[in-house]
Residue, then its C-alpha position, 0 to 999 in steps of 0.5 A: m474455532i483455530g482461527k478465533k484463538l488465532d484472531t485473538y493471539i494476533s489482537e493480543k501481540v499486536a496490542e503488546v507491541l503498540s504498547t512498547f513501541n511510540l509509533p508516529d501519527y501521520d496527520g492531514i494524510h488523506t488514506d483510501t482503500l488499501g486497495e486504492l492506496i497500492d494502485r496509486l504507489i503502482i501507477q506513480n512507480i509506472r510513470y517513474w519508470h517510463l520517466e527514465d526511459a524518457m531520460s535515457m532517450s532524450k535528444t537534448d539537454s532540455e528534454l531530459r532535464e525536463h524529464r528529470e524534474k519530473a521523475m524527482i517529482v514522483f520519487q522524492q513527492k508523491r511516491p512518499m505520500l502515499i507511502k505515509a498514507l499507507d502506514k497510517l492506514f496500518i497503524e490505525l488498523t492495528r490500533g483499532k481506530v479503523g475496521y477493515t471488512p473486505s467487500d465484493l468478496k468472490n467465493y469460487a465453488s468447486k464444480d466436482k467435490d474433489s479436493s484436489g484442485c485439479 
């Protein structure tokens, strides 16, 4: 019962905020599932960290330049694209254009009936 009231309150608040603010539309950005987008963003961040390490260990100017160019592509193109895709997904979720139903939920049953969690 409280969960339904909370869901209703949240839906009403989101509708109120969306009616007051003009949120941008992101066209032309392919959105995957939330988990896939976060995975891809994490991969780009790890790639960027590796390139930073490679830059610090570069032995020649051409090596440094190559690593720097790759890092700039990750930081200035790929990462912002994924962040815009996440923005689009959240905006479409709040506008009700996309439904979110988690799949493959795992329900863990406690072996003992004690609610202490130990």
